[in-house]
C-alpha positions as CSV (number, residue, x, y, z in Angstrom):
1,M,25.9,23.7,-7.7
2,S,28.7,23.2,-5.6
3,S,27.4,24.4,-2.7
4,L,24.3,22.3,-3.2
5,F,26.9,19.2,-3.4
6,D,28.6,19.9,-0.3
7,G,25.1,20.3,1.6
8,L,24.9,17.0,0.4
9,R,27.7,15.3,1.4
10,R,28.1,16.9,4.8
11,M,24.8,15.3,5.5
12,E,25.2,12.6,8.0
13,K,22.9,9.7,9.3
14,P,21.1,10.6,12.6
15,P,22.7,8.9,15.4
16,L,19.2,7.3,16.6
17,L,19.8,5.4,13.4
18,S,23.3,4.7,13.9
19,K,22.9,3.3,16.8
20,Y,20.2,1.1,16.1
21,F,21.1,0.0,12.5
22,E,24.2,-0.8,11.0
23,P,25.7,-0.2,7.7
24,D,24.9,-3.3,6.0
25,G,22.7,-4.8,8.8
26,T,18.9,-5.7,8.2
27,V,15.4,-5.2,10.0
28,E,14.8,-8.3,9.2
29,S,17.2,-10.5,11.3
30,M,17.0,-7.9,14.3
31,P,16.0,-9.5,17.6
32,L,12.5,-8.3,18.6
33,E,13.4,-6.8,21.7
34,K,15.5,-4.3,20.1
35,L,13.7,-3.2,17.5
36,R,10.9,-2.2,19.9
37,A,13.6,-0.1,21.9
38,F,14.1,1.7,18.8
39,Q,10.6,2.1,17.9
40,L,10.1,3.4,21.5
41,E,13.0,6.0,21.3
42,A,12.1,6.7,18.1
43,L,8.2,7.5,19.1
44,S,9.2,9.9,21.8
45,L,11.8,11.7,19.1
46,V,9.0,12.4,17.3
47,V,6.2,13.1,19.8
48,T,8.9,15.4,21.6
49,R,9.9,17.3,18.3
50,A,5.9,17.6,17.2
51,Y,4.9,19.1,20.1
52,R,7.8,21.6,20.1
53,R,7.9,22.1,16.6
54,S,4.1,22.1,15.5
55,E,1.4,24.2,16.8
56,F,-1.0,21.6,15.2
57,Y,-0.1,18.2,17.1
58,R,0.5,20.8,20.5
59,G,-2.6,21.9,20.5
60,K,-4.0,18.5,20.0
61,F,-1.7,16.8,22.8
62,M,-2.2,19.6,25.3
63,A,-6.2,18.9,24.5
64,A,-5.5,15.6,25.7
65,G,-3.6,16.2,28.6
66,I,-1.0,14.3,26.8
67,T,3.1,15.5,27.1
68,P,6.5,14.0,25.3
69,E,7.0,13.0,29.2
70,D,4.2,10.6,29.4
71,I,5.7,8.3,26.5
72,R,7.5,6.0,28.4
73,N,6.3,2.4,26.6
74,L,5.0,1.8,23.7
75,D,1.9,1.3,25.1
76,D,1.6,4.7,25.9
77,A,1.1,5.3,22.1
78,A,-2.6,4.5,22.9
79,Q,-2.8,7.9,25.1
80,L,-1.7,10.1,22.3
81,P,-4.9,11.7,19.7
82,F,-5.2,10.4,16.6
83,T,-4.2,12.5,13.3
84,T,-7.1,11.5,10.2
85,K,-8.0,12.5,6.8
86,E,-10.2,15.5,7.8
87,E,-7.3,17.2,9.7
88,L,-4.8,16.6,7.0
89,R,-7.6,18.3,4.7
90,E,-7.8,21.3,6.7
91,D,-3.9,22.9,6.4
92,P,-1.4,21.2,3.7
93,W,1.2,22.8,6.5
94,A,-0.6,21.7,9.5
95,I,2.2,18.8,10.5
96,L,5.1,21.1,9.7
97,A,8.0,20.7,12.6
98,C,10.7,22.2,10.1
99,Y,10.9,26.1,8.2
100,K,8.6,25.7,5.2
101,E,11.2,26.6,3.1
102,D,13.1,23.0,4.1
103,I,10.4,21.3,2.5
104,A,11.8,19.8,-0.6
105,L,8.9,17.2,-2.0
106,V,5.0,17.8,-1.9
107,H,3.0,14.2,-2.8
108,V,-0.4,14.9,-3.0
109,A,-3.5,12.2,-2.4
110,T,-5.5,9.7,-5.4
111,G,-8.8,11.4,-3.6
112,T,-10.6,7.8,-3.9
113,T,-11.7,8.4,-0.4
114,G,-13.3,11.8,-1.6
115,G,-13.3,15.4,0.1
116,K,-10.4,17.8,-0.4
117,E,-7.1,17.0,-1.8
118,I,-4.7,15.8,1.3
119,Y,-1.2,16.7,0.6
120,V,2.0,15.5,2.3
121,P,5.5,17.0,2.6
122,W,8.6,15.8,3.0
123,T,12.4,17.1,3.7
124,W,15.1,15.6,1.8
125,Q,16.6,14.2,5.2
126,D,13.1,12.2,6.0
127,F,12.7,11.4,2.5
128,Y,16.2,10.1,1.3
129,L,18.7,9.5,4.5
130,N,16.1,8.8,7.4
131,E,13.8,6.5,4.7
132,L,16.4,4.7,3.3
133,T,18.7,3.8,6.2
134,P,17.2,0.2,7.3
135,A,17.3,-2.2,4.5
136,L,14.8,-5.0,3.8
137,P,16.6,-7.0,1.6
138,H,15.0,-10.3,1.9
139,L,11.6,-8.8,1.3
140,V,12.4,-6.4,-1.0
141,D,15.2,-8.6,-2.9
142,V,15.9,-6.1,-5.6
143,R,19.8,-5.6,-6.3
144,T,22.4,-4.2,-8.7
145,G,22.0,-5.4,-12.5
146,D,18.2,-6.3,-12.1
147,I,15.9,-3.4,-14.4
148,C,13.0,-2.5,-12.7
149,L,10.1,-1.8,-14.7
150,N,8.4,1.6,-12.4
151,A,4.4,0.9,-13.6
152,L,3.2,3.4,-10.8
153,P,1.9,6.7,-11.4
154,Y,4.8,9.5,-10.9
155,E,2.6,12.5,-11.1
156,M,1.5,14.1,-7.8
157,S,1.0,10.5,-6.3
158,S,4.0,9.0,-3.9
159,S,4.1,5.7,-5.4
160,G,6.0,6.1,-8.5
161,L,8.6,8.3,-6.7
162,A,8.9,5.9,-3.6
163,F,9.6,3.2,-5.6
164,H,12.4,4.9,-8.2
165,K,14.2,6.0,-5.2
166,V,14.2,2.5,-3.3
167,F,14.8,0.3,-6.5
168,M,17.7,3.2,-7.3
169,S,18.7,4.3,-4.5
170,G,18.7,2.3,-2.2
171,C,19.3,-1.2,-4.2
172,R,21.5,0.4,-6.8
173,A,19.6,-0.7,-9.6
174,T,18.4,0.5,-12.9
175,V,15.1,1.8,-13.1
176,I,12.7,2.1,-15.8
177,P,10.2,5.1,-15.0
178,A,7.3,3.8,-17.0
179,G,4.4,5.7,-15.0
180,K,0.8,4.6,-15.2
181,A,-1.2,5.4,-18.5
182,G,-0.2,9.0,-18.1
183,A,0.7,11.7,-21.1
184,Y,3.6,9.1,-22.8
185,S,3.0,5.7,-21.0
186,T,0.3,4.2,-22.6
187,P,0.2,0.3,-21.9
188,E,1.0,-0.2,-26.0
189,K,4.3,1.8,-25.6
190,T,5.0,0.4,-21.9
191,V,5.4,-3.1,-23.8
192,R,7.1,-2.0,-26.3
193,V,9.5,-0.7,-23.7
194,M,9.3,-4.3,-21.9
195,Q,10.4,-6.1,-25.4
196,D,13.7,-3.8,-25.8
197,L,14.6,-3.6,-22.7
198,E,13.5,-6.9,-20.9
199,P,13.0,-6.0,-17.1
200,S,14.0,-8.5,-14.4
201,I,11.6,-6.6,-11.8
202,V,7.9,-5.3,-11.9
203,I,5.7,-2.7,-9.9
204,T,2.6,-2.3,-10.6
205,T,-1.2,-2.4,-9.4
206,P,-3.2,-4.9,-10.0
207,S,-5.5,-3.8,-12.4
208,Y,-2.7,-2.2,-14.7
209,S,-1.5,-5.6,-14.3
210,M,-4.1,-6.5,-16.7
211,L,-4.1,-3.9,-19.0
212,L,-0.2,-4.3,-20.0
213,A,-1.1,-8.2,-20.0
214,E,-4.2,-7.4,-23.0
215,A,-1.9,-4.5,-24.7
216,A,0.9,-7.6,-24.8
217,D,-1.8,-10.0,-26.2
218,A,-2.7,-7.6,-29.0
219,I,0.7,-7.6,-30.7
220,G,1.4,-11.6,-29.9
221,F,3.7,-10.9,-27.2
222,D,3.9,-13.5,-24.1
223,L,5.0,-11.8,-21.0
224,T,6.2,-15.1,-19.5
225,T,9.3,-14.8,-22.1
226,L,10.5,-11.9,-20.2
227,P,13.0,-12.6,-17.2
228,L,11.3,-11.9,-14.9
229,R,13.0,-13.0,-10.8
230,R,10.2,-10.5,-9.3
231,M,6.8,-8.7,-9.1
232,W,5.1,-6.3,-6.9
233,L,1.5,-5.6,-6.9
234,T,0.7,-2.5,-4.7
235,G,-2.0,0.6,-4.8
236,E,-5.2,-1.5,-5.0
237,G,-6.9,-4.3,-2.8
238,C,-5.9,-7.6,-4.3
239,S,-7.6,-10.9,-3.6
240,F,-5.8,-14.0,-4.0
241,A,-7.6,-15.6,-6.8
242,F,-7.1,-12.9,-8.9
243,R,-3.2,-12.8,-7.9
244,D,-2.9,-16.1,-9.3
245,R,-4.8,-15.1,-12.5
246,V,-2.0,-12.3,-13.2
247,E,1.2,-14.7,-12.0
248,K,-0.1,-17.0,-14.6
249,L,0.2,-14.4,-17.1
250,W,3.5,-12.5,-16.3
251,G,5.4,-16.4,-15.5
252,T,6.7,-15.1,-11.9
253,K,5.7,-14.5,-8.5
254,A,3.8,-11.6,-7.5
255,N,4.1,-10.5,-4.2
256,F,1.8,-7.6,-2.2
257,Y,2.9,-4.6,-0.9
258,Y,0.8,-2.2,1.7
259,G,1.2,1.3,1.5
260,S,-0.5,5.1,1.5
261,L,0.5,8.2,0.6
262,E,0.1,9.5,4.2
263,G,1.7,6.7,6.2
264,G,4.4,5.4,3.5
265,G,5.3,1.6,3.6
266,I,3.4,-0.2,6.1
267,G,3.7,-4.1,5.2
268,V,5.6,-6.1,2.5
269,E,4.2,-9.5,1.5
270,C,7.3,-12.4,1.8
271,D,7.3,-15.4,-1.1
272,H,5.1,-17.7,1.3
273,H,2.2,-14.8,1.3
274,R,1.1,-15.2,4.4
275,G,0.5,-11.6,5.4
276,Y,2.3,-8.1,5.2
277,H,5.6,-8.4,7.3
278,I,5.4,-5.0,9.2
279,P,8.6,-2.8,8.9
280,M,9.2,-2.0,12.3
281,S,12.0,0.1,11.5
282,H,9.6,2.5,9.4
283,V,6.5,2.5,11.4
284,L,4.1,1.8,14.4
285,V,1.1,-0.6,13.6
286,E,-1.8,-0.3,16.0
287,I,-5.3,-1.8,15.2
288,I,-7.9,-0.1,17.0
289,D,-11.6,-0.5,17.0
290,P,-13.2,2.0,14.8
291,D,-16.0,3.0,16.9
292,T,-14.5,3.5,20.4
293,G,-10.6,4.0,19.0
294,R,-9.7,0.9,21.6
295,V,-6.5,-0.8,21.0
296,L,-7.2,-4.4,19.9
297,E,-5.4,-7.5,20.7
298,P,-3.3,-9.5,18.1
299,G,-6.0,-11.4,15.8
300,E,-8.8,-9.0,16.4
301,V,-10.1,-7.0,13.2
302,G,-10.2,-3.4,13.6
303,E,-8.8,0.3,11.9
304,I,-5.4,0.6,10.7
305,V,-3.4,3.3,12.9
306,V,-0.1,3.9,11.6
307,T,3.0,6.3,13.1
308,C,5.5,7.0,10.5
309,L,9.2,6.7,13.0
310,L,11.0,8.1,10.5
311,R,9.1,11.1,9.5
312,W,10.8,13.7,11.8
313,D,10.0,16.7,9.9
314,T,6.4,16.1,9.1
315,P,5.5,14.4,12.2
316,L,1.9,11.9,11.2
317,I,1.3,10.3,14.6
318,R,-1.4,7.4,15.3
319,Y,-3.1,8.6,11.6
320,R,-6.4,6.4,10.7
321,T,-6.0,5.2,7.7
322,Q,-9.4,3.7,7.3
323,D,-8.3,0.0,6.5
324,L,-9.2,-2.6,8.1
325,G,-6.8,-5.6,9.2
326,Y,-5.4,-7.3,12.1
327,I,-1.8,-8.1,13.1
328,D,-0.6,-12.0,13.6
329,Q,3.0,-11.8,16.0
330,D,3.7,-15.4,15.2
331,V,7.2,-16.0,13.2
332,C,6.6,-16.4,9.5
333,T,7.4,-20.0,8.1
334,C,9.6,-17.6,6.0
335,G,11.8,-17.0,9.0
336,V,11.2,-13.2,8.9
337,A,10.3,-12.6,12.8
338,L,9.0,-8.9,11.5
339,P,4.7,-9.5,12.7
340,R,2.4,-9.6,10.4
341,L,-0.4,-7.7,8.7
342,F,-3.5,-9.0,7.3
343,L,-6.0,-7.2,5.6
344,R,-9.3,-7.0,5.1
345,G,-10.5,-4.3,2.7
346,R,-11.3,-0.3,3.3
347,R,-13.8,0.9,5.7
348,V,-15.8,3.2,2.7
349,E,-15.7,0.6,1.0
350,Q,-17.1,-2.6,2.6
351,L,-20.5,-4.0,1.2
352,E,-23.7,-4.2,3.0
353,I,-26.4,-7.0,2.2
354,G,-29.0,-7.9,3.9
355,G,-27.5,-5.9,7.1
356,I,-24.5,-8.1,6.8
357,E,-20.5,-6.6,5.8
358,F,-18.4,-7.8,3.0
359,S,-14.8,-7.2,2.1
360,P,-15.2,-6.7,-1.4
361,F,-11.6,-8.6,-1.6
362,Y,-13.3,-11.9,0.0
363,L,-16.2,-11.6,-2.8
364,E,-13.3,-11.3,-5.3
365,D,-11.4,-14.2,-4.4
366,F,-14.2,-16.5,-4.8
367,L,-15.4,-14.6,-8.2
368,M,-11.7,-15.1,-10.1
369,R,-12.1,-18.7,-9.1
370,M,-14.8,-18.8,-12.0
371,P,-12.7,-19.5,-14.8
372,E,-15.9,-18.6,-17.2
373,V,-15.6,-15.0,-15.4
374,G,-13.4,-12.6,-17.3
375,N,-10.6,-10.6,-15.5
376,W,-13.2,-7.4,-15.3
377,Y,-15.9,-6.7,-12.9
378,E,-18.2,-4.9,-10.4
379,F,-19.8,-5.1,-7.4
380,V,-22.9,-3.0,-8.0
381,V,-24.4,-2.6,-4.6
382,P,-27.7,-0.2,-4.3
383,Q,-28.0,1.0,-0.9
384,G,-30.3,-1.4,1.4
385,A,-29.4,-4.7,-1.0
386,K,-30.2,-7.8,-0.3
387,V,-28.7,-9.2,-3.3
388,L,-25.3,-9.0,-4.9
389,R,-25.1,-7.9,-8.5
390,V,-22.2,-8.8,-10.5
391,R,-21.2,-7.4,-13.5
392,T,-19.1,-8.8,-15.5
393,E,-17.2,-9.5,-18.7
394,V,-16.5,-14.0,-19.4
395,G,-13.3,-15.1,-20.1
396,P,-11.9,-15.9,-23.4
397,G,-13.6,-18.0,-25.8
398,V,-16.6,-18.0,-23.6
399,A,-20.0,-17.5,-24.3
400,K,-22.7,-15.2,-23.1
401,S,-26.3,-16.5,-22.1
402,P,-28.8,-16.6,-19.7
403,E,-28.0,-19.9,-18.5
404,L,-24.4,-19.2,-18.1
405,A,-25.6,-15.7,-15.4
406,E,-27.8,-18.1,-13.6
407,R,-25.3,-20.9,-12.9
408,L,-22.5,-18.4,-12.0
409,A,-24.9,-16.5,-9.7
410,S,-26.0,-20.2,-8.2
411,Q,-22.5,-21.1,-7.6
412,L,-21.4,-17.8,-6.3
413,E,-24.5,-17.6,-3.5
414,F,-23.6,-21.4,-2.5
415,S,-19.7,-20.0,-2.0
416,V,-20.5,-16.7,0.3
417,G,-24.2,-17.8,1.1
418,I,-25.9,-14.2,0.2
419,P,-28.6,-14.0,-2.9
420,C,-26.3,-13.1,-6.5
421,E,-27.5,-12.4,-10.0
422,F,-24.7,-11.6,-12.9
423,E,-25.1,-9.2,-15.6
424,L,-22.7,-10.4,-18.7
425,M,-20.9,-7.5,-20.5
426,E,-19.2,-7.5,-23.6
427,K,-16.6,-5.2,-21.9
428,I,-16.0,-3.0,-18.7
429,S,-14.9,0.3,-19.4
430,R,-11.2,0.0,-18.2
431,P,-10.0,2.5,-15.3
432,K,-8.2,5.4,-16.2
433,G,-6.8,6.0,-12.3
434,K,-7.3,3.6,-9.2
435,T,-9.5,0.9,-10.1
436,M,-12.8,1.4,-8.1
437,R,-14.8,-2.3,-8.1
438,V,-17.3,-1.5,-5.8
439,V,-20.3,0.6,-7.3
440,K,-22.9,1.9,-4.9
441,E,-25.5,3.0,-6.8
């Protein structure tokens, strides 16, 4: 054990991070020019290591006729080949730019996009030392004295451990590893833990926040009596109207956090709720035309592509997330100058009705504004659908009737411009994993 601790003590912050990030500095207040200089230097380092140490990446770069020396500015990133989910599924160790025995942790994808498993390996240095070096104290407002209820999955997925690391090791806060409906962490037990320990911070998924609210209501516990300072919702898409319902039930402001198993943290929402601030210290984000691969201009909607700047031993270069969004470079009203990312859902989850594509969260926003509609619903869209069918519970105290279903259908059709029909349910099955709002029959 002593040799282990001696090894940890000898680990120092890499020179590149020491060069750009002061011990007490913050990415949020750094000039964008300096951040872009860091991004270029970090990108060059990642590409060089990948080229020299990864057969997978070296083969891709050679096939594209690219060498590390060709990356002279950030725009040159567009010359690099994409990395896809299918490629990561082919070999769990493909992206290694280190020895296999150096891997300290392996995460497994949730599998919501189907196919073989995707594995993301980490070395200790990348996971702790590199990831925690640049701080985001305004956007991630957690500090010593906070008690953080971490109601995200810990098993296999990255989300639970990732925020555990940030809150405990990065923010020096107290963490309750509640998990998300695992073998021990039922919603009922999690509510009892909240009653006993009174967390000031909660992080969970939008749907699980509703399950916890239901469990609290079943025992007569008012969540708004908790001393909550802040709440984060992540792991699933969520509309503003659904978020409004969560905030009312929990009695606190809820901010969105956007990330993925493969790409890590990609965007953090501020209290102004005007898009996800991109942590330029951690990721380089591009928006591309999903059909041609061409990099799009700010404001244009396309597929989100991520390059991890602090993953040196297991590089992820120009990874196609299959998520849709656009970038706004204007300074947010909160004062943080980091560019903002606006999400438009996942490519595979877009609804096609009458030949027109819709984001499910665009539709959810209108649906959740109807007080008669409950918190659990599904969009049912068979192939070639010309009508949006909504399968939903009704709100508390609301009686189901054919007349109500017709009225809700008319209201939603007026809002979104497509024919709708409602199927009012007594109860929709609660999810055991990630909530899927779209049923494609």
